[in-house]
One Martini backbone bead per residue (centre of mass of N, CA, C, O) as a GRO file, in nm:
protein
  423
    1MET     BB    1  13.635   6.095   5.359
    2LYS     BB    2  13.376   6.230   5.259
    3LEU     BB    3  13.179   6.062   5.427
    4ASN     BB    4  13.278   6.139   5.709
    5ALA     BB    5  13.253   6.451   5.676
    6LEU     BB    6  12.936   6.431   5.651
    7VAL     BB    7  12.827   6.264   5.898
    8LEU     BB    8  12.905   6.432   6.146
    9PRO     BB    9  12.726   6.695   6.099
   10VAL     BB   10  12.461   6.539   6.061
   11MET     BB   11  12.435   6.404   6.339
   12ALA     BB   12  12.429   6.673   6.489
   13ALA     BB   13  12.175   6.781   6.348
   14VAL     BB   14  11.976   6.571   6.453
   15LEU     BB   15  12.000   6.632   6.756
   16LEU     BB   16  11.927   6.939   6.731
   17THR     BB   17  11.651   6.916   6.592
   18LEU     BB   18  11.490   6.785   6.827
   19GLY     BB   19  11.540   7.074   7.001
   20ALA     BB   20  11.389   7.248   6.827
   21PRO     BB   21  11.164   7.464   6.757
   22ALA     BB   22  10.839   7.465   6.723
   23PHE     BB   23  10.562   7.469   6.499
   24ALA     BB   24  10.235   7.539   6.546
   25GLU     BB   25  10.121   7.459   6.243
   26CYS     BB   26  10.225   7.178   6.285
   27PRO     BB   27  10.186   6.864   6.258
   28THR     BB   28  10.227   6.541   6.446
   29GLU     BB   29  10.057   6.345   6.310
   30GLY     BB   30  10.210   6.123   6.082
   31CYS     BB   31  10.502   6.188   6.121
   32PRO     BB   32  10.814   6.157   6.098
   33GLY     BB   33  11.047   6.051   6.343
   34GLN     BB   34  11.282   6.111   6.129
   35THR     BB   35  11.531   6.366   6.082
   36VAL     BB   36  11.742   6.511   5.821
   37GLY     BB   37  11.980   6.786   5.859
   38THR     BB   38  12.142   7.095   5.725
   39ILE     BB   39  12.345   7.376   5.752
   40GLU     BB   40  12.622   7.447   5.546
   41VAL     BB   41  12.546   7.746   5.447
   42PRO     BB   42  12.691   7.891   5.658
   43ALA     BB   43  12.914   7.881   5.884
   44GLU     BB   44  12.986   7.866   6.196
   45GLY     BB   45  13.058   8.202   6.268
   46ALA     BB   46  13.040   8.359   6.022
   47LEU     BB   47  13.160   8.622   5.821
   48VAL     BB   48  12.933   8.858   5.681
   49SER     BB   49  12.822   8.996   5.357
   50GLY     BB   50  12.590   9.115   5.168
   51TYR     BB   51  12.524   8.819   5.009
   52VAL     BB   52  12.374   8.536   5.159
   53ARG     BB   53  12.433   8.204   5.154
   54VAL     BB   54  12.186   7.933   5.180
   55ALA     BB   55  12.268   7.587   5.248
   56GLY     BB   56  12.143   7.238   5.201
   57PHE     BB   57  11.963   6.970   5.377
   58ALA     BB   58  11.663   6.742   5.365
   59LEU     BB   59  11.522   6.452   5.555
   60ASN     BB   60  11.201   6.218   5.565
   61GLY     BB   61  11.093   6.072   5.277
   62ASN     BB   62  10.965   6.326   5.171
   63LEU     BB   63  10.847   6.567   4.982
   64VAL     BB   64  10.946   6.882   4.940
   65SER     BB   65  10.765   7.205   4.939
   66ASN     BB   66  10.928   7.382   5.168
   67VAL     BB   67  11.171   7.654   5.225
   68ASP     BB   68  11.253   7.854   5.514
   69LEU     BB   69  11.376   8.173   5.627
   70TYR     BB   70  11.509   8.277   5.945
   71VAL     BB   71  11.572   8.573   6.154
   72ASP     BB   72  11.577   8.595   6.484
   73GLY     BB   73  11.348   8.377   6.455
   74THR     BB   74  11.015   8.189   6.416
   75ASP     BB   75  10.849   8.401   6.331
   76GLU     BB   76  10.683   8.542   6.069
   77ALA     BB   77  10.840   8.821   6.092
   78ASN     BB   78  11.129   8.652   6.033
   79ARG     BB   79  11.079   8.606   5.745
   80VAL     BB   80  11.261   8.607   5.432
   81THR     BB   81  11.121   8.447   5.243
   82PRO     BB   82  10.927   8.428   4.995
   83ALA     BB   83  10.691   8.322   4.825
   84GLY     BB   84  10.784   7.969   4.795
   85GLY     BB   85  11.069   8.007   4.879
   86ALA     BB   86  11.307   7.807   4.804
   87ASN     BB   87  11.535   7.623   4.637
   88ILE     BB   88  11.442   7.290   4.554
   89ASN     BB   89  11.508   6.964   4.488
   90THR     BB   90  11.813   6.905   4.474
   91PRO     BB   91  12.071   6.730   4.392
   92ARG     BB   92  12.249   6.480   4.632
   93PRO     BB   93  12.468   6.233   4.607
   94ASP     BB   94  12.625   6.257   4.877
   95VAL     BB   95  12.379   6.211   5.062
   96MET     BB   96  12.289   5.936   4.944
   97GLN     BB   97  12.552   5.796   5.029
   98ALA     BB   98  12.516   5.848   5.342
   99PHE     BB   99  12.178   5.786   5.290
  100PRO     BB  100  12.054   5.510   5.144
  101GLN     BB  101  11.760   5.483   5.275
  102TYR     BB  102  11.655   5.737   5.079
  103ALA     BB  103  11.670   5.592   4.834
  104GLY     BB  104  11.379   5.618   4.627
  105THR     BB  105  11.246   5.845   4.747
  106PRO     BB  106  11.075   6.138   4.721
  107GLY     BB  107  11.340   6.269   4.887
  108GLY     BB  108  11.604   6.228   4.673
  109ALA     BB  109  11.616   6.568   4.659
  110PRO     BB  110  11.748   6.759   4.934
  111GLY     BB  111  11.819   7.028   4.824
  112PHE     BB  112  11.906   7.374   4.917
  113GLU     BB  113  11.858   7.734   4.820
  114MET     BB  114  11.955   8.070   4.933
  115SER     BB  115  11.899   8.426   5.029
  116PHE     BB  116  12.042   8.728   5.185
  117ARG     BB  117  12.059   9.057   5.312
  118ALA     BB  118  12.277   9.199   5.535
  119ALA     BB  119  12.186   9.511   5.526
  120ASN     BB  120  11.905   9.441   5.687
  121TYR     BB  121  12.121   9.420   5.919
  122SER     BB  122  12.295   9.437   6.185
  123ASN     BB  123  12.567   9.442   6.343
  124GLY     BB  124  12.655   9.112   6.431
  125THR     BB  125  12.472   8.874   6.591
  126HIS     BB  126  12.307   8.592   6.432
  127LYS     BB  127  12.016   8.384   6.350
  128LEU     BB  128  11.948   8.083   6.173
  129TYR     BB  129  11.641   7.954   6.026
  130VAL     BB  130  11.512   7.634   5.904
  131ARG     BB  131  11.217   7.542   5.731
  132ILE     BB  132  11.051   7.230   5.683
  133THR     BB  133  10.819   7.129   5.419
  134ASP     BB  134  10.599   6.892   5.331
  135VAL     BB  135  10.337   6.746   5.147
  136THR     BB  136  10.183   6.666   5.431
  137GLY     BB  137  10.265   6.928   5.640
  138CYS     BB  138  10.517   6.865   5.760
  139CYS     BB  139  10.736   7.023   6.009
  140TYR     BB  140  11.076   7.162   6.053
  141PHE     BB  141  11.372   7.244   6.228
  142LEU     BB  142  11.678   7.327   6.201
  143ALA     BB  143  11.962   7.389   6.314
  144ALA     BB  144  12.098   7.655   6.416
  145ARG     BB  145  12.278   7.949   6.282
  146THR     BB  146  12.566   8.133   6.346
  147ILE     BB  147  12.634   8.481   6.276
  148ARG     BB  148  12.835   8.753   6.131
  149ILE     BB  149  12.787   9.098   6.078
  150ASP     BB  150  12.964   9.315   5.823
  151ASN     BB  151  12.886   9.602   5.640
  152ALA     BB  152  13.189   9.718   5.588
  153ARG     BB  153  13.235   9.497   5.405
  154ASN     BB  154  13.367   9.383   5.105
  155GLN     BB  155  13.233   9.178   4.894
  156PRO     BB  156  13.330   8.929   4.726
  157PRO     BB  157  13.306   8.762   4.468
  158PHE     BB  158  13.067   8.512   4.357
  159GLY     BB  159  13.033   8.153   4.259
  160VAL     BB  160  13.022   7.932   3.962
  161LEU     BB  161  13.178   7.651   3.805
  162ASP     BB  162  13.026   7.456   3.560
  163VAL     BB  163  13.249   7.488   3.322
  164PRO     BB  164  13.397   7.256   3.407
  165LEU     BB  165  13.354   6.985   3.573
  166ALA     BB  166  13.367   6.846   3.867
  167ASP     BB  167  13.517   6.555   3.920
  168SER     BB  168  13.633   6.514   3.621
  169SER     BB  169  13.716   6.408   3.303
  170ILE     BB  170  13.924   6.644   3.145
  171HIS     BB  171  13.920   6.707   2.787
  172ALA     BB  172  14.100   6.892   2.555
  173ASN     BB  173  13.954   6.892   2.215
  174GLY     BB  174  14.013   7.204   2.094
  175VAL     BB  175  13.761   7.293   2.288
  176LEU     BB  176  13.736   7.508   2.578
  177ALA     BB  177  13.488   7.530   2.809
  178VAL     BB  178  13.377   7.829   2.996
  179ALA     BB  179  13.137   7.828   3.273
  180GLY     BB  180  12.907   8.053   3.463
  181TRP     BB  181  12.887   8.247   3.774
  182ALA     BB  182  12.857   8.599   3.901
  183LEU     BB  183  12.860   8.790   4.209
  184ASP     BB  184  12.766   9.106   4.379
  185ASP     BB  185  12.696   9.376   4.591
  186ARG     BB  186  12.754   9.536   4.329
  187ARG     BB  187  12.988   9.477   4.072
  188VAL     BB  188  13.092   9.301   3.802
  189GLU     BB  189  13.361   9.369   3.602
  190HIS     BB  190  13.531   9.085   3.581
  191VAL     BB  191  13.638   8.772   3.417
  192ASP     BB  192  13.904   8.549   3.476
  193VAL     BB  193  14.124   8.332   3.284
  194PHE     BB  194  14.339   8.074   3.398
  195ILE     BB  195  14.659   7.915   3.301
  196ASP     BB  196  14.885   7.842   3.515
  197GLY     BB  197  14.852   8.162   3.618
  198ARG     BB  198  14.777   8.262   3.329
  199LEU     BB  199  14.638   8.486   3.140
  200GLU     BB  200  14.400   8.427   2.886
  201ARG     BB  201  14.097   8.546   2.955
  202GLU     BB  202  13.802   8.715   2.915
  203ALA     BB  203  13.492   8.685   2.988
  204VAL     BB  204  13.163   8.672   2.904
  205LEU     BB  205  12.907   8.875   2.992
  206GLY     BB  206  12.547   8.850   3.041
  207VAL     BB  207  12.433   8.577   3.088
  208ASN     BB  208  12.157   8.399   3.108
  209ARG     BB  209  12.030   8.318   3.466
  210PRO     BB  210  11.747   8.206   3.606
  211ASP     BB  211  11.859   8.012   3.826
  212VAL     BB  212  12.008   8.231   3.991
  213ALA     BB  213  11.759   8.411   4.045
  214ALA     BB  214  11.625   8.192   4.227
  215TYR     BB  215  11.849   8.205   4.450
  216TYR     BB  216  11.872   8.546   4.391
  217PRO     BB  217  11.608   8.759   4.403
  218ASN     BB  218  11.766   9.025   4.550
  219VAL     BB  219  11.972   9.041   4.308
  220PRO     BB  220  12.106   9.245   4.108
  221GLY     BB  221  12.178   9.074   3.802
  222ALA     BB  222  12.118   8.761   3.824
  223THR     BB  223  12.000   8.702   3.538
  224ASP     BB  224  12.302   8.824   3.417
  225SER     BB  225  12.552   8.631   3.561
  226GLY     BB  226  12.682   8.508   3.326
  227PHE     BB  227  12.958   8.313   3.185
  228VAL     BB  228  13.174   8.291   2.880
  229ILE     BB  229  13.424   8.075   2.714
  230PHE     BB  230  13.643   7.995   2.432
  231ILE     BB  231  13.921   7.773   2.398
  232ASP     BB  232  14.215   7.718   2.219
  233SER     BB  233  14.396   7.423   2.272
  234THR     BB  234  14.612   7.434   2.030
  235ARG     BB  235  14.801   7.643   2.186
  236LEU     BB  236  14.859   7.388   2.346
  237THR     BB  237  15.025   7.155   2.485
  238ASN     BB  238  15.032   6.851   2.570
  239GLY     BB  239  14.861   6.815   2.889
  240VAL     BB  240  14.858   6.941   3.220
  241TYR     BB  241  14.620   7.168   3.375
  242THR     BB  242  14.525   7.483   3.535
  243LEU     BB  243  14.210   7.614   3.610
  244THR     BB  244  14.122   7.966   3.666
  245VAL     BB  245  13.853   8.156   3.827
  246LYS     BB  246  13.804   8.517   3.841
  247ALA     BB  247  13.648   8.784   4.019
  248THR     BB  248  13.584   9.143   3.972
  249ASP     BB  249  13.508   9.430   4.111
  250ASP     BB  250  13.453   9.786   4.121
  251GLN     BB  251  13.683   9.777   4.378
  252GLY     BB  252  13.905   9.532   4.316
  253GLN     BB  253  13.784   9.278   4.423
  254GLN     BB  254  13.867   8.932   4.461
  255GLY     BB  255  13.719   8.617   4.346
  256LEU     BB  256  13.683   8.279   4.372
  257ILE     BB  257  13.517   8.045   4.161
  258GLY     BB  258  13.738   7.832   4.031
  259THR     BB  259  13.886   7.500   3.983
  260ARG     BB  260  14.076   7.305   3.732
  261ARG     BB  261  14.164   6.998   3.590
  262PHE     BB  262  14.333   6.947   3.271
  263GLN     BB  263  14.356   6.784   2.947
  264VAL     BB  264  14.560   6.790   2.667
  265PHE     BB  265  14.439   6.613   2.353
  266ASN     BB  266  14.569   6.665   2.052
  267ASN     BB  267  14.438   6.551   1.723
  268ALA     BB  268  14.425   6.679   1.425
  269PRO     BB  269  14.255   6.460   1.256
  270ASN     BB  270  14.022   6.484   1.512
  271LEU     BB  271  13.959   6.803   1.416
  272PRO     BB  272  13.687   6.921   1.325
  273PRO     BB  273  13.481   7.119   1.214
  274PHE     BB  274  13.267   7.387   1.340
  275GLY     BB  275  12.920   7.495   1.434
  276GLU     BB  276  12.623   7.681   1.302
  277VAL     BB  277  12.271   7.678   1.256
  278GLU     BB  278  12.050   7.963   1.250
  279HIS     BB  279  11.934   7.947   0.944
  280PRO     BB  280  11.694   7.778   0.982
  281LEU     BB  281  11.481   7.651   1.177
  282LEU     BB  282  11.358   7.400   1.324
  283GLN     BB  283  11.102   7.284   1.128
  284ALA     BB  284  11.087   7.437   0.880
  285THR     BB  285  10.920   7.616   0.613
  286TRP     BB  286  10.920   7.592   0.262
  287PHE     BB  287  10.877   7.813  -0.018
  288GLY     BB  288  10.746   7.813  -0.368
  289ASN     BB  289  10.766   7.861  -0.715
  290CYS     BB  290  10.634   7.602  -0.941
  291LEU     BB  291  10.668   7.754  -1.202
  292SER     BB  292  10.765   7.728  -1.507
  293ILE     BB  293  11.031   7.855  -1.719
  294PRO     BB  294  11.062   7.937  -2.022
  295GLY     BB  295  11.400   7.907  -2.121
  296GLY     BB  296  11.461   7.947  -1.834
  297LEU     BB  297  11.665   8.147  -1.661
  298PRO     BB  298  11.725   8.482  -1.679
  299SER     BB  299  12.012   8.481  -1.512
  300GLY     BB  300  12.147   8.184  -1.525
  301GLY     BB  301  12.061   8.081  -1.250
  302GLU     BB  302  11.873   8.010  -0.931
  303ILE     BB  303  11.691   8.266  -0.957
  304ARG     BB  304  11.326   8.325  -1.002
  305ASP     BB  305  11.191   8.422  -0.706
  306THR     BB  306  11.220   8.673  -0.463
  307ARG     BB  307  10.968   8.589  -0.276
  308TYR     BB  308  11.112   8.272  -0.237
  309ILE     BB  309  11.362   8.312  -0.047
  310MET     BB  310  11.588   8.099   0.117
  311PHE     BB  311  11.784   8.106   0.412
  312VAL     BB  312  12.130   8.016   0.495
  313SER     BB  313  12.284   8.043   0.822
  314GLY     BB  314  12.615   8.099   0.986
  315TRP     BB  315  12.892   7.913   1.133
  316ALA     BB  316  13.260   7.843   1.100
  317LEU     BB  317  13.523   7.632   1.243
  318ASP     BB  318  13.877   7.574   1.329
  319THR     BB  319  14.127   7.415   1.557
  320SER     BB  320  14.379   7.294   1.361
  321ILE     BB  321  14.564   7.525   1.256
  322TYR     BB  322  14.830   7.499   1.424
  323ALA     BB  323  14.880   7.197   1.342
  324GLU     BB  324  14.817   7.247   1.001
  325ARG     BB  325  14.777   7.523   0.863
  326GLY     BB  326  14.466   7.578   0.854
  327GLY     BB  327  14.106   7.558   0.765
  328VAL     BB  328  13.833   7.689   0.639
  329SER     BB  329  13.745   7.653   0.305
  330HIS     BB  330  13.439   7.537   0.294
  331VAL     BB  331  13.079   7.543   0.232
  332PHE     BB  332  12.811   7.304   0.228
  333LEU     BB  333  12.489   7.218   0.097
  334GLU     BB  334  12.238   6.992   0.214
  335MET     BB  335  11.983   6.752   0.079
  336ASP     BB  336  11.940   6.440   0.136
  337GLY     BB  337  12.265   6.413   0.050
  338THR     BB  338  12.253   6.659  -0.145
  339VAL     BB  339  12.425   6.884  -0.318
  340LEU     BB  340  12.350   7.229  -0.366
  341LYS     BB  341  12.597   7.393  -0.232
  342ASP     BB  342  12.913   7.585  -0.289
  343THR     BB  343  13.143   7.827  -0.206
  344ARG     BB  344  13.359   7.720  -0.445
  345GLY     BB  345  13.187   7.575  -0.695
  346ALA     BB  346  13.126   7.292  -0.664
  347PHE     BB  347  12.921   7.046  -0.791
  348GLY     BB  348  12.800   7.257  -1.016
  349THR     BB  349  12.817   7.519  -0.875
  350LEU     BB  350  12.857   7.871  -0.845
  351GLY     BB  351  12.902   8.000  -0.585
  352CYS     BB  352  13.049   8.274  -0.506
  353ARG     BB  353  12.829   8.562  -0.547
  354ARG     BB  354  12.642   8.794  -0.734
  355GLU     BB  355  12.299   8.877  -0.715
  356TYR     BB  356  12.092   9.039  -0.918
  357TYR     BB  357  11.799   8.976  -0.767
  358LEU     BB  358  11.969   9.086  -0.482
  359ASN     BB  359  12.133   9.349  -0.526
  360ASN     BB  360  12.422   9.212  -0.544
  361ALA     BB  361  12.444   9.000  -0.343
  362LEU     BB  362  12.610   8.791  -0.144
  363VAL     BB  363  12.624   8.442  -0.221
  364ASP     BB  364  12.739   8.145  -0.135
  365CYS     BB  365  12.922   8.219   0.130
  366TYR     BB  366  13.242   8.253   0.294
  367GLY     BB  367  13.341   8.521   0.536
  368PHE     BB  368  13.165   8.666   0.718
  369TYR     BB  369  13.100   8.900   0.945
  370ARG     BB  370  13.152   8.794   1.312
  371PRO     BB  371  13.169   8.949   1.608
  372ASP     BB  372  13.017   8.752   1.798
  373VAL     BB  373  13.204   8.508   1.759
  374ASN     BB  374  13.466   8.658   1.844
  375VAL     BB  375  13.384   8.693   2.143
  376PHE     BB  376  13.359   8.373   2.213
  377TYR     BB  377  13.626   8.321   1.998
  378PRO     BB  378  13.899   8.415   2.092
  379GLY     BB  379  14.186   8.347   1.882
  380PHE     BB  380  14.036   8.243   1.642
  381PRO     BB  381  14.083   8.180   1.345
  382GLN     BB  382  13.818   8.335   1.153
  383SER     BB  383  13.600   8.438   1.363
  384ALA     BB  384  13.541   8.726   1.227
  385ASN     BB  385  13.501   8.536   0.936
  386SER     BB  386  13.263   8.278   0.983
  387GLY     BB  387  13.044   8.330   0.783
  388TYR     BB  388  12.744   8.208   0.621
  389PHE     BB  389  12.559   8.218   0.288
  390PHE     BB  390  12.240   8.118   0.158
  391ALA     BB  391  12.044   8.101  -0.149
  392VAL     BB  392  11.707   7.965  -0.193
  393ASP     BB  393  11.514   7.831  -0.455
  394VAL     BB  394  11.249   7.627  -0.430
  395GLY     BB  395  11.142   7.618  -0.718
  396TYR     BB  396  11.405   7.511  -0.841
  397LEU     BB  397  11.409   7.242  -0.689
  398LEU     BB  398  11.133   7.134  -0.808
  399THR     BB  399  11.170   7.194  -1.133
  400GLU     BB  400  11.502   7.132  -1.181
  401MET     BB  401  11.588   6.899  -0.939
  402GLY     BB  402  11.347   6.707  -0.821
  403THR     BB  403  11.222   6.795  -0.568
  404ARG     BB  404  11.023   6.695  -0.315
  405LYS     BB  405  10.759   6.712  -0.143
  406GLY     BB  406  10.805   6.769   0.196
  407THR     BB  407  10.995   6.590   0.412
  408THR     BB  408  11.311   6.609   0.498
  409CYS     BB  409  11.568   6.459   0.649
  410SER     BB  410  11.776   6.704   0.594
  411ARG     BB  411  11.956   7.006   0.695
  412SER     BB  412  12.289   7.083   0.591
  413ARG     BB  413  12.619   7.173   0.695
  414ARG     BB  414  12.968   7.159   0.575
  415PRO     BB  415  13.277   7.205   0.684
  416THR     BB  416  13.592   7.243   0.526
  417ARG     BB  417  13.916   7.171   0.540
  418ARG     BB  418  14.218   7.346   0.530
  419THR     BB  419  14.537   7.233   0.407
  420THR     BB  420  14.889   7.271   0.476
  421SER     BB  421  15.212   7.266   0.436
  422PRO     BB  422  15.486   7.300   0.594
  423SER     BB  423  15.759   7.531   0.557
   0.00000   0.00000   0.00000
């Protein structure tokens, strides 16, 4: 059914394209005799306002170099797109399925997308023209698309739900990630996430999306139009649910961003703790004072020279708390498979303590305040206090623990789950 629905408008587009106005600067010799393409969005006769998305595809076997939008005529004065044209060469597997003869050609990614502001034009009927130019210099116009502009209308928010993916087998096992982007002709006030019609959370706004800014270069705020939220699926019983994401603008108008069906299949023993190592960065270099101190360390601990203290920090959470009434118990630091530190003081380490040589700062601890993690993982127990922090004296590792200089296999931290029996 999807294939038939695609072929019919495309075949019409091919016939209309052959009769479309020619562009004087385009060469005619050596150009492909058959071109395929259409403007898919907006629909013919659509009533539009605010920022209008224009998207479709074009195929002639060659790699497309430029796609330009014209409004109410094909003269250069009517060109809307800035230098460089639209966002092009985006994958369209549905088009390749409908036209397999183009698969494997340089033009195998035929999608394009761009936008224009309706307020720059008067109310009434207008025509859109899209010119395709390939790398050989050949160009052609797709069949024109008629639209109606009504600038008095308040455009509802619009956008895309990127995660979870559409038409995929979605299983929420612990954490359900919800992410995408939303725009409006004024301002997106908030983005709501619903599960089976019930409001679950408001997503976090302001996520950087340079890809969206490329599609909508004239829309203020497009660069920071992303949203994201992480939902603890262990709060839900196992089963199938419907996820709905809606955006609301500052005038109270709501727009549907997307819907997904997903299945919760939580198995508590298979839900390990998770988190992130934020510091040091990947491939970082650690330095230390390698001179031995006669008589041992002055503090009786592991800090010998505060000039060369290397810090390891990040956060850790556990999603199976509701299933097991547990959580993250402790975090330990490994180097090349050897445990260096443990926040609970196991494996012969000192554990969470105040370090005299660091102004009595708490080191080698789990449970530091992390309001940023709590924003992205609301409702997760421990998320507000999910941070960990280790202080490592590299000189101590070299002189007292026998660590060799050079590249280590890995530097990792592992959160361990705490579990308790149900009362």
